C-alpha positions as a LaTeX table, in Angstrom:
\begin{tabular}{lrrr}
\hline
Residue & $x$ (\AA) & $y$ (\AA) & $z$ (\AA) \\
\hline
Met1 & 0.00 & 0.00 & 0.00 \\
Asp2 & 2.81 & 2.37 & 0.87 \\
Lys3 & 4.43 & 1.70 & $-2.51$ \\
Ile4 & 1.16 & 2.53 & $-4.29$ \\
Ile5 & 0.85 & 5.82 & $-2.38$ \\
Glu6 & 4.47 & 6.65 & $-3.11$ \\
Phe7 & 4.00 & 5.81 & $-6.78$ \\
Tyr8 & 0.92 & 8.06 & $-6.91$ \\
Lys9 & 2.78 & 10.97 & $-5.33$ \\
Asp10 & 5.75 & 10.56 & $-7.64$ \\
Asn11 & 3.54 & 10.49 & $-10.72$ \\
Lys12 & 0.83 & 12.96 & $-9.68$ \\
Val13 & 1.77 & 15.31 & $-12.52$ \\
Tyr14 & 1.32 & 12.56 & $-15.10$ \\
Phe15 & $-2.06$ & 11.54 & $-13.63$ \\
Ala16 & $-3.19$ & 15.16 & $-13.74$ \\
Trp17 & $-2.16$ & 15.60 & $-17.35$ \\
Thr18 & $-3.82$ & 12.31 & $-18.31$ \\
Ile19 & $-7.14$ & 13.52 & $-16.89$ \\
Arg20 & $-6.77$ & 16.91 & $-18.57$ \\
Val21 & $-6.14$ & 15.29 & $-21.95$ \\
Ile22 & $-9.07$ & 12.85 & $-21.54$ \\
Val23 & $-11.50$ & 15.64 & $-20.62$ \\
Ser24 & $-10.15$ & 17.86 & $-23.40$ \\
Val25 & $-10.63$ & 15.17 & $-26.05$ \\
Leu26 & $-14.08$ & 14.35 & $-24.68$ \\
Phe27 & $-15.31$ & 17.96 & $-24.87$ \\
Ile28 & $-13.75$ & 18.79 & $-28.23$ \\
Phe29 & $-15.11$ & 15.58 & $-29.78$ \\
Ser30 & $-18.54$ & 16.26 & $-28.26$ \\
Ala31 & $-18.56$ & 19.72 & $-29.86$ \\
Tyr32 & $-17.36$ & 18.40 & $-33.22$ \\
Ser33 & $-19.94$ & 15.61 & $-33.29$ \\
Lys34 & $-22.75$ & 18.13 & $-32.90$ \\
Leu35 & $-21.62$ & 19.66 & $-36.21$ \\
Phe36 & $-21.68$ & 16.32 & $-38.08$ \\
Pro37 & $-22.21$ & 15.80 & $-40.99$ \\
Ser38 & $-22.55$ & 19.57 & $-41.46$ \\
Ala39 & $-22.89$ & 22.51 & $-39.09$ \\
Asp40 & $-26.37$ & 23.42 & $-40.34$ \\
Leu41 & $-27.69$ & 19.87 & $-40.09$ \\
Gly42 & $-26.03$ & 19.07 & $-36.77$ \\
Leu43 & $-27.10$ & 22.28 & $-35.04$ \\
Gly44 & $-30.60$ & 22.21 & $-36.55$ \\
Thr45 & $-31.12$ & 18.64 & $-35.37$ \\
Met46 & $-29.96$ & 19.50 & $-31.86$ \\
Glu47 & $-32.25$ & 22.52 & $-31.70$ \\
Val48 & $-35.37$ & 20.59 & $-32.66$ \\
Lys49 & $-34.73$ & 17.27 & $-30.95$ \\
Gln50 & $-33.09$ & 18.46 & $-27.72$ \\
Leu51 & $-33.58$ & 22.19 & $-27.10$ \\
Tyr52 & $-37.26$ & 22.39 & $-28.06$ \\
Ala53 & $-37.97$ & 19.70 & $-25.47$ \\
Leu54 & $-36.34$ & 21.95 & $-22.84$ \\
Gly55 & $-38.65$ & 24.84 & $-23.63$ \\
Phe56 & $-36.53$ & 26.80 & $-26.10$ \\
Asp57 & $-38.42$ & 28.40 & $-28.98$ \\
Arg58 & $-37.56$ & 28.90 & $-32.64$ \\
Gly59 & $-36.04$ & 32.31 & $-31.89$ \\
Ser60 & $-33.73$ & 31.45 & $-28.98$ \\
Ala61 & $-32.70$ & 27.87 & $-29.80$ \\
Pro62 & $-30.31$ & 28.75 & $-32.69$ \\
Tyr63 & $-28.36$ & 31.17 & $-30.48$ \\
Phe64 & $-28.16$ & 28.79 & $-27.54$ \\
Ser65 & $-27.06$ & 25.84 & $-29.69$ \\
Arg66 & $-24.10$ & 27.78 & $-31.14$ \\
Leu67 & $-23.09$ & 29.23 & $-27.77$ \\
Leu68 & $-23.29$ & 25.80 & $-26.13$ \\
Val69 & $-21.13$ & 24.09 & $-28.77$ \\
Ala70 & $-18.65$ & 27.00 & $-28.56$ \\
Ala71 & $-18.50$ & 26.49 & $-24.77$ \\
Glu72 & $-17.62$ & 22.82 & $-25.26$ \\
Phe73 & $-14.85$ & 23.75 & $-27.69$ \\
Ala74 & $-13.58$ & 26.46 & $-25.31$ \\
Leu75 & $-13.52$ & 24.23 & $-22.22$ \\
Gly76 & $-11.81$ & 21.46 & $-24.16$ \\
Ile77 & $-9.03$ & 23.90 & $-25.08$ \\
Ala78 & $-8.89$ & 25.83 & $-21.79$ \\
Ile79 & $-8.37$ & 22.75 & $-19.63$ \\
Leu80 & $-4.98$ & 22.29 & $-21.33$ \\
Leu81 & $-3.97$ & 25.88 & $-20.56$ \\
Pro82 & $-2.59$ & 27.23 & $-17.25$ \\
His83 & $-4.92$ & 30.22 & $-16.96$ \\
Phe84 & $-7.34$ & 30.13 & $-13.97$ \\
Leu85 & $-7.47$ & 26.36 & $-14.17$ \\
Lys86 & $-8.76$ & 25.71 & $-10.61$ \\
Arg87 & $-10.62$ & 28.99 & $-10.16$ \\
Ile88 & $-12.62$ & 29.15 & $-13.42$ \\
Val89 & $-12.03$ & 26.38 & $-15.97$ \\
Ile90 & $-12.55$ & 23.21 & $-13.92$ \\
Pro91 & $-15.52$ & 24.61 & $-11.92$ \\
Ala92 & $-17.15$ & 25.78 & $-15.18$ \\
Thr93 & $-16.62$ & 22.35 & $-16.72$ \\
Ile94 & $-18.13$ & 20.60 & $-13.69$ \\
Leu95 & $-21.06$ & 23.04 & $-13.68$ \\
Leu96 & $-21.82$ & 22.33 & $-17.35$ \\
Leu97 & $-21.71$ & 18.58 & $-16.71$ \\
Val98 & $-24.02$ & 18.96 & $-13.71$ \\
Val99 & $-26.54$ & 20.82 & $-15.90$ \\
Phe100 & $-26.31$ & 18.00 & $-18.43$ \\
Cys101 & $-26.84$ & 15.44 & $-15.65$ \\
Val102 & $-29.99$ & 17.20 & $-14.43$ \\
His103 & $-31.41$ & 17.18 & $-17.96$ \\
Leu104 & $-30.49$ & 13.52 & $-18.47$ \\
Ser105 & $-32.00$ & 12.54 & $-15.12$ \\
Tyr106 & $-35.23$ & 14.28 & $-16.12$ \\
Ser107 & $-35.22$ & 12.35 & $-19.42$ \\
Ile108 & $-34.69$ & 9.04 & $-17.61$ \\
Leu109 & $-37.46$ & 9.73 & $-15.06$ \\
Asn110 & $-39.87$ & 10.62 & $-17.87$ \\
Asp111 & $-38.84$ & 7.53 & $-19.85$ \\
Val112 & $-37.53$ & 9.57 & $-22.77$ \\
Gly113 & $-35.57$ & 7.09 & $-24.88$ \\
Gly114 & $-33.62$ & 7.45 & $-28.08$ \\
Asn115 & $-30.45$ & 9.39 & $-28.71$ \\
Cys116 & $-29.59$ & 11.91 & $-25.98$ \\
Gly117 & $-27.62$ & 14.06 & $-28.45$ \\
Cys118 & $-24.40$ & 14.24 & $-26.41$ \\
Phe119 & $-22.43$ & 13.23 & $-29.50$ \\
Gly120 & $-24.97$ & 14.50 & $-32.01$ \\
Glu121 & $-25.97$ & 11.98 & $-34.65$ \\
Leu122 & $-22.39$ & 10.68 & $-34.94$ \\
Ile123 & $-22.56$ & 8.36 & $-31.93$ \\
Glu124 & $-25.93$ & 7.49 & $-30.42$ \\
Met125 & $-26.15$ & 7.26 & $-26.63$ \\
Thr126 & $-29.12$ & 6.67 & $-24.38$ \\
Pro127 & $-29.75$ & 9.14 & $-21.52$ \\
Thr128 & $-28.62$ & 6.47 & $-19.02$ \\
Glu129 & $-25.32$ & 5.88 & $-20.82$ \\
Ala130 & $-24.69$ & 9.62 & $-21.09$ \\
Leu131 & $-25.48$ & 10.15 & $-17.40$ \\
Ile132 & $-22.94$ & 7.49 & $-16.37$ \\
Lys133 & $-20.34$ & 9.09 & $-18.67$ \\
Asn134 & $-20.92$ & 12.53 & $-17.16$ \\
Ile135 & $-20.76$ & 11.29 & $-13.57$ \\
Ile136 & $-17.43$ & 9.56 & $-14.26$ \\
Thr137 & $-16.11$ & 12.74 & $-15.89$ \\
Ile138 & $-17.19$ & 14.83 & $-12.90$ \\
Gly139 & $-15.36$ & 12.38 & $-10.63$ \\
Leu140 & $-12.18$ & 12.75 & $-12.70$ \\
Leu141 & $-12.42$ & 16.55 & $-12.54$ \\
Val142 & $-12.88$ & 16.51 & $-8.75$ \\
Trp143 & $-9.83$ & 14.28 & $-8.50$ \\
Leu144 & $-7.95$ & 16.68 & $-10.76$ \\
Met145 & $-8.89$ & 19.62 & $-8.52$ \\
Arg146 & $-7.42$ & 17.82 & $-5.52$ \\
Met147 & $-4.18$ & 17.00 & $-7.35$ \\
Leu148 & $-3.46$ & 20.41 & $-8.80$ \\
Pro149 & $-1.71$ & 23.12 & $-6.78$ \\
Lys150 & $-3.24$ & 26.55 & $-6.39$ \\
Asp151 & $-3.37$ & 28.73 & $-9.48$ \\
Lys152 & $-0.21$ & 30.74 & $-9.81$ \\
Pro153 & 0.21 & 33.94 & $-11.79$ \\
Pro154 & 0.71 & 35.13 & $-14.40$ \\
His155 & $-2.83$ & 34.59 & $-15.66$ \\
Asn156 & $-4.06$ & 35.83 & $-19.00$ \\
Phe157 & $-7.84$ & 36.32 & $-18.74$ \\
Pro158 & $-8.19$ & 38.00 & $-22.17$ \\
Phe159 & $-6.55$ & 34.96 & $-23.78$ \\
Leu160 & $-8.92$ & 32.67 & $-21.84$ \\
Ala161 & $-11.90$ & 34.70 & $-23.01$ \\
Leu162 & $-10.57$ & 34.48 & $-26.56$ \\
Thr163 & $-10.74$ & 30.67 & $-26.43$ \\
Tyr164 & $-14.51$ & 31.06 & $-26.16$ \\
Ala165 & $-15.02$ & 34.08 & $-28.40$ \\
Val166 & $-13.22$ & 32.59 & $-31.41$ \\
Pro167 & $-15.24$ & 29.33 & $-31.71$ \\
Ala168 & $-18.47$ & 31.20 & $-30.94$ \\
Leu169 & $-17.83$ & 33.71 & $-33.72$ \\
Ala170 & $-16.75$ & 30.92 & $-36.08$ \\
Leu171 & $-19.98$ & 28.99 & $-35.52$ \\
Phe172 & $-22.15$ & 32.02 & $-36.25$ \\
Met173 & $-20.16$ & 32.57 & $-39.46$ \\
Ile174 & $-20.11$ & 28.92 & $-40.57$ \\
Ser175 & $-23.79$ & 28.38 & $-39.80$ \\
Pro176 & $-25.66$ & 31.71 & $-39.98$ \\
Ile177 & $-29.03$ & 31.81 & $-38.25$ \\
Gln178 & $-31.84$ & 31.52 & $-40.78$ \\
Lys179 & $-35.19$ & 33.21 & $-40.50$ \\
Ala180 & $-38.13$ & 30.90 & $-39.91$ \\
Glu181 & $-39.92$ & 29.84 & $-43.08$ \\
Pro182 & $-43.56$ & 30.94 & $-43.34$ \\
Asp183 & $-46.29$ & 28.35 & $-43.78$ \\
Thr184 & $-46.71$ & 27.52 & $-47.47$ \\
Ser185 & $-50.41$ & 26.76 & $-47.34$ \\
Thr186 & $-51.18$ & 30.37 & $-48.31$ \\
Asn187 & $-47.77$ & 31.48 & $-49.52$ \\
Thr188 & $-47.44$ & 32.12 & $-53.24$ \\
Gln189 & $-43.71$ & 32.81 & $-53.27$ \\
Asp190 & $-42.27$ & 29.41 & $-52.29$ \\
Glu191 & $-40.36$ & 27.64 & $-55.02$ \\
Val192 & $-42.15$ & 24.40 & $-55.79$ \\
Phe193 & $-40.84$ & 22.07 & $-58.47$ \\
Ile194 & $-43.71$ & 20.45 & $-60.32$ \\
Val195 & $-42.80$ & 17.45 & $-62.46$ \\
Asp196 & $-44.32$ & 14.16 & $-63.54$ \\
Asp197 & $-47.87$ & 14.28 & $-64.94$ \\
Glu198 & $-49.32$ & 16.11 & $-61.95$ \\
Gln199 & $-51.08$ & 19.33 & $-62.93$ \\
Tyr200 & $-51.14$ & 22.04 & $-60.29$ \\
Ser201 & $-52.12$ & 25.66 & $-60.69$ \\
Asp202 & $-49.26$ & 28.16 & $-60.75$ \\
Thr203 & $-51.30$ & 30.61 & $-58.70$ \\
Leu204 & $-52.11$ & 28.97 & $-55.39$ \\
Asp205 & $-55.24$ & 31.01 & $-54.74$ \\
Thr206 & $-56.83$ & 30.11 & $-58.10$ \\
Leu207 & $-59.86$ & 27.86 & $-57.82$ \\
Ile208 & $-59.95$ & 25.08 & $-60.42$ \\
Leu209 & $-63.39$ & 23.59 & $-61.08$ \\
Asp210 & $-63.81$ & 20.05 & $-62.39$ \\
Thr211 & $-66.01$ & 19.79 & $-65.47$ \\
Ile212 & $-69.23$ & 17.86 & $-65.02$ \\
Asp213 & $-70.49$ & 15.66 & $-67.85$ \\
Ile214 & $-74.26$ & 16.06 & $-68.31$ \\
Asp215 & $-76.26$ & 13.33 & $-70.04$ \\
Thr216 & $-78.10$ & 14.97 & $-72.97$ \\
Thr217 & $-79.50$ & 11.79 & $-74.52$ \\
Glu218 & $-83.05$ & 12.33 & $-75.82$ \\
Val219 & $-85.83$ & 10.19 & $-74.39$ \\
Asp220 & $-87.53$ & 7.84 & $-76.90$ \\
Pro221 & $-91.18$ & 8.99 & $-77.16$ \\
Asp222 & $-92.31$ & 5.39 & $-77.85$ \\
Thr223 & $-90.97$ & 4.21 & $-74.49$ \\
Asp224 & $-93.66$ & 2.68 & $-72.31$ \\
Pro225 & $-93.84$ & 4.83 & $-69.18$ \\
Asp226 & $-95.01$ & 1.81 & $-67.17$ \\
Glu227 & $-91.99$ & $-0.19$ & $-68.19$ \\
Val228 & $-89.94$ & $-1.09$ & $-65.12$ \\
Val229 & $-86.46$ & 0.26 & $-65.42$ \\
Glu230 & $-83.76$ & $-1.26$ & $-63.25$ \\
Val231 & $-81.96$ & 1.42 & $-61.32$ \\
Val232 & $-78.32$ & 0.71 & $-60.67$ \\
Glu233 & $-77.19$ & 2.31 & $-57.42$ \\
Pro234 & $-73.78$ & 3.94 & $-57.49$ \\
Pro235 & $-71.12$ & 2.25 & $-55.38$ \\
Lys236 & $-71.14$ & 3.31 & $-51.78$ \\
Asp237 & $-68.60$ & 5.96 & $-50.96$ \\
Thr238 & $-66.19$ & 4.46 & $-48.43$ \\
Ser239 & $-63.85$ & 7.42 & $-48.28$ \\
Pro240 & $-63.28$ & 8.88 & $-44.81$ \\
Lys241 & $-64.55$ & 12.28 & $-43.79$ \\
Lys242 & $-62.23$ & 15.04 & $-44.97$ \\
Val243 & $-60.03$ & 16.54 & $-42.24$ \\
Thr244 & $-57.18$ & 19.01 & $-42.16$ \\
Ser245 & $-53.89$ & 17.18 & $-41.61$ \\
Lys246 & $-51.03$ & 18.69 & $-39.65$ \\
Phe247 & $-48.89$ & 18.41 & $-42.80$ \\
Ser248 & $-51.07$ & 20.46 & $-45.13$ \\
Lys249 & $-49.97$ & 23.84 & $-43.77$ \\
His250 & $-46.37$ & 23.00 & $-44.70$ \\
Val251 & $-47.02$ & 22.38 & $-48.40$ \\
Pro252 & $-48.45$ & 24.74 & $-51.04$ \\
Ser253 & $-52.25$ & 24.72 & $-51.18$ \\
Ala254 & $-52.07$ & 23.88 & $-54.88$ \\
Ile255 & $-50.85$ & 20.40 & $-53.94$ \\
Lys256 & $-54.25$ & 19.74 & $-52.30$ \\
Leu257 & $-52.67$ & 17.35 & $-49.86$ \\
Asp258 & $-55.89$ & 16.75 & $-47.95$ \\
Glu259 & $-57.96$ & 15.93 & $-51.03$ \\
Gly260 & $-58.14$ & 12.28 & $-52.05$ \\
Lys261 & $-55.23$ & 9.90 & $-51.66$ \\
Lys262 & $-51.73$ & 11.36 & $-51.47$ \\
Ile263 & $-48.31$ & 10.20 & $-50.34$ \\
Leu264 & $-46.05$ & 12.75 & $-48.67$ \\
Cys265 & $-42.38$ & 11.79 & $-48.45$ \\
Leu266 & $-39.92$ & 13.46 & $-46.09$ \\
Phe267 & $-36.45$ & 12.80 & $-47.44$ \\
Ala268 & $-32.88$ & 14.05 & $-47.25$ \\
Pro269 & $-31.23$ & 14.22 & $-50.71$ \\
Thr270 & $-28.04$ & 12.47 & $-49.54$ \\
Cys271 & $-29.78$ & 9.81 & $-47.41$ \\
Glu272 & $-29.21$ & 6.33 & $-48.86$ \\
His273 & $-32.25$ & 4.91 & $-47.07$ \\
Cys274 & $-34.39$ & 7.71 & $-48.52$ \\
Met275 & $-33.13$ & 6.86 & $-52.00$ \\
Glu276 & $-34.00$ & 3.19 & $-51.52$ \\
Thr277 & $-37.46$ & 4.10 & $-50.25$ \\
Ala278 & $-38.07$ & 6.38 & $-53.25$ \\
Lys279 & $-36.97$ & 3.58 & $-55.58$ \\
Thr280 & $-39.43$ & 1.18 & $-53.94$ \\
Leu281 & $-42.26$ & 3.70 & $-54.23$ \\
Thr282 & $-41.45$ & 4.15 & $-57.93$ \\
Ala283 & $-41.71$ & 0.38 & $-58.48$ \\
Met284 & $-45.06$ & 0.28 & $-56.65$ \\
Arg285 & $-46.34$ & 3.22 & $-58.68$ \\
Lys286 & $-45.42$ & 1.53 & $-61.98$ \\
Lys287 & $-47.38$ & $-1.59$ & $-61.03$ \\
Asp288 & $-50.49$ & 0.27 & $-59.89$ \\
Pro289 & $-51.99$ & 2.92 & $-62.22$ \\
Asn290 & $-54.17$ & 4.15 & $-59.34$ \\
Phe291 & $-51.24$ & 4.62 & $-56.98$ \\
Pro292 & $-51.58$ & 7.88 & $-54.98$ \\
Lys293 & $-49.70$ & 10.92 & $-56.23$ \\
Ile294 & $-46.38$ & 11.51 & $-54.52$ \\
Phe295 & $-45.08$ & 14.83 & $-53.22$ \\
Ile296 & $-41.65$ & 15.14 & $-51.56$ \\
Leu297 & $-40.41$ & 17.56 & $-48.93$ \\
Phe298 & $-36.62$ & 17.53 & $-49.05$ \\
Met299 & $-34.38$ & 18.62 & $-46.21$ \\
Asp300 & $-32.08$ & 21.46 & $-47.27$ \\
Glu301 & $-28.97$ & 19.30 & $-46.85$ \\
Gly302 & $-27.16$ & 18.74 & $-50.12$ \\
Pro303 & $-29.99$ & 19.98 & $-52.40$ \\
Glu304 & $-27.62$ & 19.85 & $-55.37$ \\
Glu305 & $-27.87$ & 16.06 & $-55.08$ \\
Ile306 & $-31.61$ & 16.02 & $-55.86$ \\
Pro307 & $-31.12$ & 15.22 & $-59.59$ \\
Ala308 & $-28.94$ & 12.23 & $-58.64$ \\
Phe309 & $-31.58$ & 11.24 & $-56.08$ \\
Phe310 & $-34.24$ & 11.07 & $-58.80$ \\
Asp311 & $-31.90$ & 9.22 & $-61.15$ \\
Tyr312 & $-31.51$ & 6.51 & $-58.53$ \\
Ala313 & $-35.24$ & 6.48 & $-57.72$ \\
Gly314 & $-36.10$ & 5.91 & $-61.37$ \\
Ala315 & $-38.59$ & 8.77 & $-61.60$ \\
Glu316 & $-38.98$ & 12.43 & $-60.80$ \\
Tyr317 & $-41.61$ & 13.76 & $-58.43$ \\
Ser318 & $-42.94$ & 17.16 & $-57.48$ \\
Tyr319 & $-40.99$ & 18.47 & $-54.52$ \\
Gln320 & $-40.09$ & 21.38 & $-52.30$ \\
Val321 & $-36.96$ & 22.04 & $-50.23$ \\
Lys322 & $-37.36$ & 22.98 & $-46.57$ \\
Asp323 & $-34.73$ & 24.43 & $-44.25$ \\
Ile324 & $-33.36$ & 21.93 & $-41.74$ \\
Val325 & $-35.21$ & 23.17 & $-38.65$ \\
Ser326 & $-38.54$ & 23.44 & $-40.49$ \\
Phe327 & $-38.04$ & 19.92 & $-41.87$ \\
Trp328 & $-37.54$ & 18.42 & $-38.40$ \\
Glu329 & $-40.56$ & 20.32 & $-37.10$ \\
Ile330 & $-42.68$ & 18.81 & $-39.88$ \\
Ile331 & $-41.59$ & 15.20 & $-39.54$ \\
Gly332 & $-41.55$ & 15.33 & $-35.73$ \\
Met333 & $-38.90$ & 15.76 & $-33.05$ \\
Ser334 & $-38.74$ & 12.05 & $-32.20$ \\
Lys335 & $-38.77$ & 10.83 & $-35.80$ \\
Asp336 & $-36.12$ & 10.38 & $-38.48$ \\
Thr337 & $-35.68$ & 10.06 & $-42.22$ \\
Pro338 & $-36.91$ & 8.52 & $-44.42$ \\
Gly339 & $-40.49$ & 9.50 & $-43.65$ \\
Val340 & $-43.45$ & 8.25 & $-45.69$ \\
Val341 & $-46.99$ & 9.45 & $-44.95$ \\
Tyr342 & $-50.06$ & 8.07 & $-46.75$ \\
Leu343 & $-53.08$ & 10.35 & $-46.40$ \\
Trp344 & $-56.69$ & 9.89 & $-47.52$ \\
Asn345 & $-58.74$ & 13.07 & $-47.33$ \\
Gly346 & $-56.24$ & 14.33 & $-44.79$ \\
Asn347 & $-56.51$ & 11.23 & $-42.58$ \\
Val348 & $-53.11$ & 9.63 & $-41.90$ \\
Arg349 & $-53.47$ & 5.94 & $-42.79$ \\
Tyr350 & $-49.77$ & 5.04 & $-42.76$ \\
Phe351 & $-46.71$ & 6.80 & $-41.32$ \\
Ser352 & $-43.25$ & 5.25 & $-41.32$ \\
Asp353 & $-39.98$ & 6.87 & $-40.33$ \\
Gly354 & $-36.34$ & 6.07 & $-39.70$ \\
Ile355 & $-34.60$ & 2.75 & $-40.14$ \\
Asp356 & $-35.55$ & 1.03 & $-36.89$ \\
Ala357 & $-38.85$ & $-0.41$ & $-35.64$ \\
Asn358 & $-41.03$ & 2.00 & $-37.62$ \\
Glu359 & $-39.04$ & 1.84 & $-40.86$ \\
Phe360 & $-40.77$ & 1.86 & $-44.25$ \\
Lys361 & $-42.14$ & $-1.51$ & $-45.33$ \\
Gln362 & $-43.58$ & $-1.97$ & $-48.80$ \\
Ser363 & $-45.88$ & $-4.75$ & $-47.63$ \\
Ala364 & $-47.34$ & $-2.62$ & $-44.83$ \\
Leu365 & $-48.10$ & 0.30 & $-47.17$ \\
Gln366 & $-49.53$ & $-2.02$ & $-49.84$ \\
Lys367 & $-51.74$ & $-3.69$ & $-47.23$ \\
Glu368 & $-53.14$ & $-0.30$ & $-46.27$ \\
Leu369 & $-53.72$ & 0.63 & $-49.91$ \\
Asp370 & $-55.45$ & $-2.69$ & $-50.63$ \\
Lys371 & $-57.87$ & $-2.15$ & $-47.74$ \\
Glu372 & $-59.45$ & 0.79 & $-49.47$ \\
Lys373 & $-59.85$ & $-0.46$ & $-53.04$ \\
\hline
\end{tabular}
């Protein structure tokens, strides 16, 4: 035991530096992962899936997300520097971890599963796993505080402040805050790409009336009025009552999403699973001439890849591109791409998302379509 204590005392400096490097790597990697695969996508996803749940709104979440990631970068750098290490840096790091722990504990108590967002979408962690990680890190920092001597001058506070200011400024430059998109249900300015054989009006507030064929056949005067004529009743209308879906306000009114049978797809242009889903829908559409019309809302992440997306899918469809935050708000905070929604008169009859338990299944969609023929 004495040898262990002596070894610890002789190598205290190395233990301290090991902890500092571990915590530094952990924080810098955590900040980087929240910007994966792009700053806009990573930050937008965090805002909708984590910050909205904490009560942040569309106006404040973008600022907080950038300042939070900048703080992680800054603490990861500052813990390797000698400036106010025990007085400011380590206490600030512990405080941030404690805040994270409170949030994670709340998520666990309320049985909120899924990815906690600690490492963005790069590495998925459950709230329980993240809580254990944070508690261990807090323990290492407390141990580090006990090992380090008191802070000794000279200290350079302006340089320490710069370690936060630089990444914060860089994040606001790399990923500028976008204004919220207006609802497109009454907006005539949104760019909507209409392809395929679907005919929509260019002016969204123009009312298009269907023509009605009127039977003008003359009645034979020699017809016996007492002759019994068999009356064929029209087929019973089994369509559900028309409702307003939560999706309709996010697409142009000319699409008439809540009229008849429609399929709304929520895809990312670079998502391989989205491409496969689109290809499957194209095959289903070619087999069934009465297949519902398809409209796609694309996430604004690699929109230049949309032509390649359609090449792979085997057909082009009418679509619109939505900014990242708006896209996540439409599909839902707890859901993921690819999303496929089958609506009949605005009633959601099928909704798949992601690549896990609720992933898109051709058989499940076809079963739902067959029910209503």
